[in-house]
N, C-alpha and C positions, 0 to 999 in steps of 0.2 A: 204452070207446071202440070204435067200429067199426074194421074193418081199414083203411079209407081214412084215418081220423083218426090211427090209430097210425102209419101210414106217413108221413103229413104231419108229425107231431110229430117223428119221427126225422129226417126230411129237414131240418127247420128247425134241429134240434140240431147236425147235422153241418156246417151252414154258419153256426153261431153266430159272433158278432163276433170277428174276428181269428184264427179257427181253421180248420184244413184237415185233410185225410186223408192218412195214411201208407199207401201201397200196398205191403204186405209179402206179396203173394200170388204171388210168383215160383214157377213150376212147378219141379219137380225138375231138369230139364235147364237151365233158366235160372239157378237159383241155383248150380248146379254151375259154370257159366261165370263167375259173379261170384266164387265161391270160388277157381276156378282162377287168376283174375287176381291173387290175393294168396297163392297157393300153400297153400291150406287144403283139406283133404279134405272132400268134401261128404257127411258122415255124418249120420244122423238126429240124433245128439247135438250135433254142431257146428251144425247148422241150428237146433236148439232153443236152444242157448246164444246164438247170434247174435241171434235174434229176441227172446229174453228180455232181452238187453242193450238192445235198442231200447225194449222195452215198459217197462223199469224206469228209464229215464233220468230223472233228477231234473228236475222242473219242466216237462216237455214237455206235460203235460196243459193248460197255459196256451195252447199253440199247436196241439195235435193233438186233434181232436174224435173221430176214429174211425180204425180200422185195418182194412184189407182183409186177411183171412187166406187161406191156402191150406188145402186139405183136410187135409193132414198136421198143420199148425200148430194148427188149431182143436181137434184131438184130443190135443194135447200138454199136459204139466203141467210146472211148475217142479220143481226138485230137492226142494222142500218139499211137493210133491203138489198144488199149486194149479193148476187148469186155466187155460191162458193166456187164454181169453175172460173168465174170472172175474177174473184179475189186471188186465186192462184195465178191466173194469167197475168194480172197486173204486176205480180212479183217475179215474173219470168219463169214460173213453174208450169209445166205442161199438164193440163188436166186429162186424165184417162178414165176408163170405165170397165168394170168387170161385166161381161155380157153373157157368160154361161149361167145356167139355172141350177147348178149343183149336180151332184152325182146321184145315180140311181143304180139299183142292183142290175147286173148284166144277166138277163134271163138265161137259165140253164147253166150258168157258170157260178156256182156258189163261192162266196167270199170275194167276188170280183165286181168292179163297178165301171160304169160308163157315164160320161158327162152329158147332160141334156141341155137343150136350149137352142137347137138349130131351127126349129119351127118358128117362123116369123122373125128370124134374125135380121134379114135385110131391112125390114121396116124399122126395127128397133135401132139399128145402126144409123139410119137416117135421122131418127129422133135424137139420139145421143149426140150426133154431130151438131145438130141445131142447138142443143143444150150446152155446147162448148167442148165436148170431148175431142181429143186429137189422136188418141190411141186407145186400144182395146186389149182385154186380157181374157183368156180362156184356160181353165185348169183341168187337166186330166190327172187321175189318181191311179197309180200302179202299185199294187200290194205285193210284197214278197212273202210267200208262205210255203216253206219247203222247196222241193225241186219242181213241183207241178204248177205252182202259181207264182208269177202271172202266166196265164196261157197265151199262146201265140195269138189266139183270136181276140183276147182282151186288149193286147197291145195294138193289134191292127184296128179294132173298132175305135179305140181312142185316137189313134193316129189319123184315121179318116175324118173324125169329127174336128180335130185340131186343124187339119188342112182345109176343110170346108169353111170353118170359121175364119181362117187367115185369108182365104181368097175373097170371101164376102167383105171382110174389113178393108182390104186393099181396094176392092171395087168401089167402096164408099169413101175412099181417100183417107182412110184411117190406118195407123200402124199397128199391126197385131203383135201382141206379146204372147208367144206360144209357150205354154207351161205344161210339160209332161213331168209330173212329180212322182218319182219312185220314193215311197214312204220310208222313213227311218224305223217305223214300228217293226218289232220282231227281233230275233236273235241271230239273224244272218250275218255272215262275215262281210268285210269290205270287198272281197273277191266276188261274192255273190251279187253285191250291189253293183259292182262294175259290170258284170255280165248282163244284168237286167237293164241297167242304164244304157249300155251299148245297144242292146236289142231294141229298146224303146226309141232311142234317138234315130237309129237306122230306119225304123219304120216311119217315124215322123217326117224325116227329110225325103224319103222316097215318095210319100203321099203329097208333100208340099210341091215336089217337082211335078207329079201327076196333075195337080190342080193349077199349075202355071203360076204359082206364087213367086213373086220377085223376092229373092232372099236378101237383097240389099235393103228392102223395106220391111224387115221383121226384126224382132229381138227374141232371143231364146231365154226362157226363165226356167232353168232346170234345178234339180237337186245337185248338191255336191255328192261325190262318191264317198260314202261314209259306212262305218260299221253300224249294224242295227242297234237300237237303243239297249236291247237286252243281251247283246253279244258279250261274252266274257272278256274278249280282247278288243279294246277300243283304239282305233287308229288315231294318232296325233296329227297336228296340222301339216307337218312335212309330208307324211304318208298320204293324207287326204289330198293334198295338192298334187303329189306325184300321180296318184290313181286318176284324179279328176282330169288333169291336163292330158294324160295319156289317152284316156277314153275319148275326150272331146277332139283331140287331134285326129283320131281315127275316123270320125264320123261327121263332125260339124264343118260345113264348107266355109272357106275363108271369105266368101261373099257376105256372110252374116256379120253385120257391123259390131254387135255386142252380145255378150252373155250376162244376164242380170240374175245372179243366183238367188234362189229362195233360201230362207233360213230353216224352214222345215222342222221345227221342234228343237233346234239348238238354242242354248241360252244366248243372250246378247253378246257375252264375251267370247263364247265358242265360235259363233258365226263370224265375228270380226277377226278373231285369230286365224280362222281358216281362209277367209277372204284375203287377209294379208299374206298368208303363205302362198296362195294361188298367184298373187301378183309379184311374188319374189322368184317365180319360176322363169325360165328362159323364154325361148321362142313361142310365140302365139300370134295368130292372125287377127284376133278379135279383142275388143275392150272387155275386161273382166270387171264387172260392176256388181251392184246389189239391187234387189227389189225385196226389201225386208218388211215384214209386218210386225209380228210380236217382238222380233229382235231389235226393232227401233222403238217400239211403244211400251214394252214392259216397264222400263224405268219411269216413263212418263206417267203411266197409270198409278204406279206406286207413290209418286210424288203428288199427284193431283188429288186423288181420292174424292172427286166430285165437289171440291170446295173452291169457291172463287178466290179465296185468299191464298190458295196454293198454286194459282195459275202461273205466276212468275217462276217458281221453282220447277214446275212441270215443264215449262218451255225451256228452261235452262238444261234440264235433263235430256230433252229432245235434241237441243243444239249440240250437247256434248256427244251423244250417241251418233248423230249424223256426222260430226266432225271426225270422230274416231274411224268411222267406216270410210270417210273420204281419204284419210291417211292410209287405211288399209288398201285402198285402190292403187296407191303408189308403192305398196310394200313397205311403208314407213311407220306402221303401228307397232307399239310395244305394250305389253300388259301393264307396265308401270304407269301408263297414261290413264288407267282406269280410275285412279284416285285424284287425277288432276282436274283442273277446272276447265 
């Protein structure tokens, strides 16, 4: 298969029926915050043990198609010496890798950010492929602050970086997950979120075309269209679904095989309810799936608390959360299921 065909086959596998992606690519500072919340020291060994706990949970391969890894994690091995990407692959779960190097201030554009990491990316992609990665992820961050932010330039700068990343990934035979995230932070309305999401996605797909990226061989990882966290009026699941589907039908080409939504600050229950509502909508040309980090892991961390004797309970919590999101992929989730086993 050519590079484009390989990327397309992986993309379809990642959004296969009822399955979604675990985002376990927290940077060292981010996972330290998660561990601090349960009073666990963020050592390399503890980080490995925690992620190994996730990757070995019984039965989750029925619901989890792929895992996004961090640079440290893709190089780690189990106590028995099995590389973690190989451990996932043996279970039929596709290993992936976050390849951006985080956000930096956009010069002369206060309060706006651009994602860094394009320098040396071609060589890093080759190394990651040799380590077992089959897909990649790059996150752009778009902030809403009044009517002036985001600026058109910020949207364009991040769209260009996302497109360059996607082209380099496909060149390396890897499937890019393109993540333009419009943040929930702020008091903006759902209408303002819709406006900014539409502008961001329009710019991203224009630049992807410019870079000759095969849309059949990518996945889109966007925000849902939501009210800002501090907005006095919070949209419910049905309204979130209506706004999100309407926005995406206007701008996301049907050639894209799947949309794997980020949870972006929603609670685990909120993210699942909204994903369920999205999948209860009518016509749509793409698979609507999930690529959740905290919304899958929050109950796991609460159950684990860094203690080996809690591993079984933590894995059960992960299995339950993954199962509920799998049901939401079919529009068959109900909040009463939250108390079930």
